[in-house]
Every structure is written in C-alpha cells, then in structure tokens.
C-alpha positions as protocol buffer text, in pm:
chain_id: "A"
residue {
  index: 1
  type: UNK
  ca { x: 16511 y: 14036 z: 13551 }
}
residue {
  index: 2
  type: UNK
  ca { x: 16452 y: 13682 z: 13436 }
}
residue {
  index: 3
  type: UNK
  ca { x: 16614 y: 13494 z: 13152 }
}
residue {
  index: 4
  type: UNK
  ca { x: 16471 y: 13331 z: 12842 }
}
residue {
  index: 5
  type: UNK
  ca { x: 16556 y: 12971 z: 12756 }
}
residue {
  index: 6
  type: UNK
  ca { x: 16548 y: 12916 z: 12380 }
}
residue {
  index: 7
  type: UNK
  ca { x: 16493 y: 12558 z: 12264 }
}
residue {
  index: 8
  type: UNK
  ca { x: 16588 y: 12514 z: 11898 }
}
residue {
  index: 9
  type: UNK
  ca { x: 16458 y: 12223 z: 11692 }
}
residue {
  index: 10
  type: UNK
  ca { x: 16644 y: 12201 z: 11365 }
}
residue {
  index: 11
  type: UNK
  ca { x: 16686 y: 11948 z: 11087 }
}
residue {
  index: 12
  type: UNK
  ca { x: 16933 y: 12127 z: 10858 }
}
residue {
  index: 13
  type: UNK
  ca { x: 17042 y: 12406 z: 11095 }
}
residue {
  index: 14
  type: UNK
  ca { x: 16802 y: 12679 z: 10983 }
}
residue {
  index: 15
  type: UNK
  ca { x: 16599 y: 12696 z: 11307 }
}
residue {
  index: 16
  type: UNK
  ca { x: 16920 y: 12682 z: 11509 }
}
residue {
  index: 17
  type: UNK
  ca { x: 17056 y: 12977 z: 11311 }
}
residue {
  index: 18
  type: UNK
  ca { x: 16733 y: 13168 z: 11379 }
}
residue {
  index: 19
  type: UNK
  ca { x: 16758 y: 13084 z: 11751 }
}
residue {
  index: 20
  type: UNK
  ca { x: 17117 y: 13210 z: 11763 }
}
residue {
  index: 21
  type: UNK
  ca { x: 17015 y: 13534 z: 11590 }
}
residue {
  index: 22
  type: UNK
  ca { x: 16732 y: 13577 z: 11844 }
}
residue {
  index: 23
  type: UNK
  ca { x: 16977 y: 13505 z: 12127 }
}
residue {
  index: 24
  type: UNK
  ca { x: 17217 y: 13771 z: 11995 }
}
residue {
  index: 25
  type: UNK
  ca { x: 16934 y: 14026 z: 11969 }
}
residue {
  index: 26
  type: UNK
  ca { x: 16812 y: 13951 z: 12324 }
}
residue {
  index: 27
  type: UNK
  ca { x: 17164 y: 13978 z: 12467 }
}
residue {
  index: 28
  type: UNK
  ca { x: 17212 y: 14311 z: 12284 }
}
residue {
  index: 29
  type: UNK
  ca { x: 16887 y: 14429 z: 12451 }
}
residue {
  index: 30
  type: UNK
  ca { x: 17031 y: 14335 z: 12792 }
}
residue {
  index: 31
  type: UNK
  ca { x: 16810 y: 14027 z: 12827 }
}
residue {
  index: 32
  type: UNK
  ca { x: 16978 y: 13711 z: 12952 }
}
residue {
  index: 33
  type: UNK
  ca { x: 16908 y: 13414 z: 12724 }
}
residue {
  index: 34
  type: UNK
  ca { x: 17055 y: 13079 z: 12627 }
}
residue {
  index: 35
  type: UNK
  ca { x: 17005 y: 12846 z: 12328 }
}
residue {
  index: 36
  type: UNK
  ca { x: 16953 y: 12474 z: 12387 }
}
residue {
  index: 37
  type: UNK
  ca { x: 16989 y: 12236 z: 12091 }
}
residue {
  index: 38
  type: UNK
  ca { x: 17016 y: 11909 z: 12284 }
}
residue {
  index: 39
  type: UNK
  ca { x: 16816 y: 11989 z: 12598 }
}
residue {
  index: 40
  type: UNK
  ca { x: 16739 y: 11783 z: 12905 }
}
residue {
  index: 41
  type: UNK
  ca { x: 16409 y: 11801 z: 13091 }
}
residue {
  index: 42
  type: UNK
  ca { x: 16594 y: 11984 z: 13370 }
}
residue {
  index: 43
  type: UNK
  ca { x: 16682 y: 12264 z: 13124 }
}
residue {
  index: 44
  type: UNK
  ca { x: 16308 y: 12307 z: 13074 }
}
residue {
  index: 45
  type: UNK
  ca { x: 16207 y: 12287 z: 13441 }
}
residue {
  index: 46
  type: UNK
  ca { x: 16488 y: 12529 z: 13538 }
}
residue {
  index: 47
  type: UNK
  ca { x: 16381 y: 12781 z: 13271 }
}
residue {
  index: 48
  type: UNK
  ca { x: 16220 y: 13104 z: 13388 }
}
residue {
  index: 49
  type: UNK
  ca { x: 16052 y: 13149 z: 13049 }
}
residue {
  index: 50
  type: UNK
  ca { x: 16049 y: 12932 z: 12739 }
}
residue {
  index: 51
  type: UNK
  ca { x: 16089 y: 13017 z: 12371 }
}
residue {
  index: 52
  type: UNK
  ca { x: 16066 y: 12731 z: 12121 }
}
residue {
  index: 53
  type: UNK
  ca { x: 16201 y: 12793 z: 11771 }
}
residue {
  index: 54
  type: UNK
  ca { x: 16150 y: 12481 z: 11564 }
}
residue {
  index: 55
  type: UNK
  ca { x: 16128 y: 12353 z: 11214 }
}
residue {
  index: 56
  type: UNK
  ca { x: 15914 y: 12055 z: 11113 }
}
residue {
  index: 57
  type: UNK
  ca { x: 16019 y: 11726 z: 10959 }
}
residue {
  index: 58
  type: UNK
  ca { x: 15843 y: 11425 z: 10812 }
}
residue {
  index: 59
  type: UNK
  ca { x: 15467 y: 11445 z: 10835 }
}
residue {
  index: 60
  type: UNK
  ca { x: 15452 y: 11737 z: 11078 }
}
residue {
  index: 61
  type: UNK
  ca { x: 15697 y: 11591 z: 11328 }
}
residue {
  index: 62
  type: UNK
  ca { x: 15932 y: 11748 z: 11582 }
}
residue {
  index: 63
  type: UNK
  ca { x: 16293 y: 11759 z: 11451 }
}
residue {
  index: 64
  type: UNK
  ca { x: 16520 y: 11471 z: 11560 }
}
residue {
  index: 65
  type: UNK
  ca { x: 16729 y: 11683 z: 11799 }
}
residue {
  index: 66
  type: UNK
  ca { x: 16416 y: 11761 z: 12008 }
}
residue {
  index: 67
  type: UNK
  ca { x: 16228 y: 11428 z: 11970 }
}
residue {
  index: 68
  type: UNK
  ca { x: 16356 y: 11276 z: 12295 }
}
residue {
  index: 69
  type: UNK
  ca { x: 16312 y: 11607 z: 12479 }
}
residue {
  index: 70
  type: UNK
  ca { x: 15951 y: 11637 z: 12356 }
}
residue {
  index: 71
  type: UNK
  ca { x: 15881 y: 11274 z: 12449 }
}
residue {
  index: 72
  type: UNK
  ca { x: 16035 y: 11321 z: 12796 }
}
residue {
  index: 73
  type: UNK
  ca { x: 15819 y: 11629 z: 12857 }
}
residue {
  index: 74
  type: UNK
  ca { x: 15507 y: 11436 z: 12754 }
}
residue {
  index: 75
  type: UNK
  ca { x: 15602 y: 11147 z: 12983 }
}
residue {
  index: 76
  type: UNK
  ca { x: 15716 y: 11342 z: 13291 }
}
residue {
  index: 77
  type: UNK
  ca { x: 15458 y: 11621 z: 13241 }
}
residue {
  index: 78
  type: UNK
  ca { x: 15634 y: 11896 z: 13443 }
}
residue {
  index: 79
  type: UNK
  ca { x: 15368 y: 12160 z: 13503 }
}
residue {
  index: 80
  type: UNK
  ca { x: 15474 y: 12512 z: 13408 }
}
residue {
  index: 81
  type: UNK
  ca { x: 15248 y: 12686 z: 13660 }
}
residue {
  index: 82
  type: UNK
  ca { x: 15171 y: 12979 z: 13431 }
}
residue {
  index: 83
  type: UNK
  ca { x: 15536 y: 13022 z: 13321 }
}
residue {
  index: 84
  type: UNK
  ca { x: 15544 y: 13239 z: 13005 }
}
residue {
  index: 85
  type: UNK
  ca { x: 15620 y: 13080 z: 12670 }
}
residue {
  index: 86
  type: UNK
  ca { x: 15613 y: 13145 z: 12297 }
}
residue {
  index: 87
  type: UNK
  ca { x: 15663 y: 12924 z: 11992 }
}
residue {
  index: 88
  type: UNK
  ca { x: 15796 y: 13017 z: 11647 }
}
residue {
  index: 89
  type: UNK
  ca { x: 15741 y: 12745 z: 11389 }
}
residue {
  index: 90
  type: UNK
  ca { x: 15929 y: 12724 z: 11060 }
}
residue {
  index: 91
  type: UNK
  ca { x: 15762 y: 12528 z: 10783 }
}
residue {
  index: 92
  type: UNK
  ca { x: 15654 y: 12498 z: 10423 }
}
residue {
  index: 93
  type: UNK
  ca { x: 15285 y: 12552 z: 10354 }
}
residue {
  index: 94
  type: UNK
  ca { x: 15298 y: 12323 z: 10050 }
}
residue {
  index: 95
  type: UNK
  ca { x: 15292 y: 12034 z: 10300 }
}
residue {
  index: 96
  type: UNK
  ca { x: 14927 y: 12108 z: 10380 }
}
residue {
  index: 97
  type: UNK
  ca { x: 14801 y: 11985 z: 10716 }
}
residue {
  index: 98
  type: UNK
  ca { x: 15152 y: 11907 z: 10844 }
}
residue {
  index: 99
  type: UNK
  ca { x: 15262 y: 12271 z: 10789 }
}
residue {
  index: 100
  type: UNK
  ca { x: 15449 y: 12388 z: 11101 }
}
residue {
  index: 101
  type: UNK
  ca { x: 15352 y: 12064 z: 11276 }
}
residue {
  index: 102
  type: UNK
  ca { x: 15658 y: 12061 z: 11503 }
}
residue {
  index: 103
  type: UNK
  ca { x: 15568 y: 12405 z: 11637 }
}
residue {
  index: 104
  type: UNK
  ca { x: 15200 y: 12314 z: 11670 }
}
residue {
  index: 105
  type: UNK
  ca { x: 15292 y: 12009 z: 11880 }
}
residue {
  index: 106
  type: UNK
  ca { x: 15509 y: 12216 z: 12113 }
}
residue {
  index: 107
  type: UNK
  ca { x: 15248 y: 12492 z: 12146 }
}
residue {
  index: 108
  type: UNK
  ca { x: 14982 y: 12236 z: 12239 }
}
residue {
  index: 109
  type: UNK
  ca { x: 15212 y: 12057 z: 12485 }
}
residue {
  index: 110
  type: UNK
  ca { x: 15319 y: 12376 z: 12663 }
}
residue {
  index: 111
  type: UNK
  ca { x: 14954 y: 12477 z: 12689 }
}
residue {
  index: 112
  type: UNK
  ca { x: 14869 y: 12136 z: 12838 }
}
residue {
  index: 113
  type: UNK
  ca { x: 15158 y: 12182 z: 13084 }
}
residue {
  index: 114
  type: UNK
  ca { x: 14976 y: 12497 z: 13202 }
}
residue {
  index: 115
  type: UNK
  ca { x: 15221 y: 12743 z: 13053 }
}
residue {
  index: 116
  type: UNK
  ca { x: 15109 y: 13096 z: 12975 }
}
residue {
  index: 117
  type: UNK
  ca { x: 15131 y: 13172 z: 12601 }
}
residue {
  index: 118
  type: UNK
  ca { x: 15239 y: 13533 z: 12550 }
}
residue {
  index: 119
  type: UNK
  ca { x: 15150 y: 13518 z: 12178 }
}
residue {
  index: 120
  type: UNK
  ca { x: 14979 y: 13292 z: 11930 }
}
residue {
  index: 121
  type: UNK
  ca { x: 15189 y: 13035 z: 11747 }
}
residue {
  index: 122
  type: UNK
  ca { x: 15409 y: 13230 z: 11504 }
}
residue {
  index: 123
  type: UNK
  ca { x: 15440 y: 13058 z: 11166 }
}
residue {
  index: 124
  type: UNK
  ca { x: 15708 y: 13132 z: 10907 }
}
residue {
  index: 125
  type: UNK
  ca { x: 15644 y: 12991 z: 10561 }
}
residue {
  index: 126
  type: UNK
  ca { x: 15952 y: 12890 z: 10359 }
}
residue {
  index: 127
  type: UNK
  ca { x: 15753 y: 12961 z: 10042 }
}
residue {
  index: 128
  type: UNK
  ca { x: 15726 y: 13328 z: 10142 }
}
residue {
  index: 129
  type: UNK
  ca { x: 16062 y: 13399 z: 10303 }
}
residue {
  index: 130
  type: UNK
  ca { x: 16413 y: 13269 z: 10247 }
}
residue {
  index: 131
  type: UNK
  ca { x: 16548 y: 13428 z: 10567 }
}
residue {
  index: 132
  type: UNK
  ca { x: 16319 y: 13330 z: 10858 }
}
residue {
  index: 133
  type: UNK
  ca { x: 16534 y: 13523 z: 11106 }
}
residue {
  index: 134
  type: UNK
  ca { x: 16413 y: 13843 z: 10937 }
}
residue {
  index: 135
  type: UNK
  ca { x: 16062 y: 13763 z: 11063 }
}
residue {
  index: 136
  type: UNK
  ca { x: 16134 y: 13580 z: 11389 }
}
residue {
  index: 137
  type: UNK
  ca { x: 16384 y: 13826 z: 11539 }
}
residue {
  index: 138
  type: UNK
  ca { x: 16146 y: 14128 z: 11519 }
}
residue {
  index: 139
  type: UNK
  ca { x: 15858 y: 13911 z: 11647 }
}
residue {
  index: 140
  type: UNK
  ca { x: 16058 y: 13802 z: 11951 }
}
residue {
  index: 141
  type: UNK
  ca { x: 16175 y: 14161 z: 12007 }
}
residue {
  index: 142
  type: UNK
  ca { x: 15807 y: 14269 z: 12015 }
}
residue {
  index: 143
  type: UNK
  ca { x: 15704 y: 14002 z: 12269 }
}
residue {
  index: 144
  type: UNK
  ca { x: 16025 y: 13981 z: 12480 }
}
residue {
  index: 145
  type: UNK
  ca { x: 15886 y: 14203 z: 12756 }
}
residue {
  index: 146
  type: UNK
  ca { x: 15604 y: 13951 z: 12804 }
}
residue {
  index: 147
  type: UNK
  ca { x: 15848 y: 13660 z: 12827 }
}
residue {
  index: 148
  type: UNK
  ca { x: 16048 y: 13819 z: 13107 }
}
residue {
  index: 149
  type: UNK
  ca { x: 15871 y: 13861 z: 13436 }
}
C-alpha cells in the first residue's frame, strides 16, 4: 500500500490543523501519511500520492510557508507521470475572484505537471463553516482509496 504526502499551506494555522486532523484519520484507517509544512521539492518528488490542503492569502496567493515550494515546483517542473493528487482549498468567498486562489494555483500546477486528479478542487468557505476539518476530513476519507495505488 502506498502513502499519502500531505502538504499544508497555512497562514494562521487553520489549514495545518485540518491537515493534522486528516493525517490522524488516515493513520486510524491504516493508511500511511505524513504532513509537510515546510517542504522541499524532494518531498514532492518522493511522494507516492499528493494531497494539498491550503488556505489563501493576499489576492489569491499561496500561503508564505508554501511560496518557495510552489515557486521551486514551477521552476524545476518535476513531472508527476500520472501520480494521484487532490487539493482542498480553504478560503472566504467574500474575496470574490481570489476565493480559494492558493488551492486553485496548486490544482492547476499539479495538472500541468501531469498529475492525475482524483477529485475536483474541494473548496471550503469560511463564511459557511467555522470548522473546515468537519468538511475536509470526510471528503478525504471518501477519496482516500483513489489516492493510494
């Protein structure tokens, strides 16, 4: 069974908390997973499957803790060769076009890197839920079998 590498992009810790809750759920299900909050490109290339859980900052930007990682992936462009991935984006729909922009950027990049999306971009609106883990954990549980090969 393969493992799931969870890359958490967080400004105030909310997305990291969600990633840790997802990690706990996966481990309880017997699925090997690990959370990365300050990842290197090698963490990405070594991953068997990729799960991005990220918030958005600024005008639809990737959070600071993943900015360099995102930039390095764009620059080095390590092809995923159909490796499975999924992206959960946390945002606030009152920001209009930039809503969930960090997640959108990652979803587009992983698609360009020839990854295999196992689900559409999953958006969680802060205006509708105060506890994003209550939406993200069940979503990941439902798609986990598609992330592991």
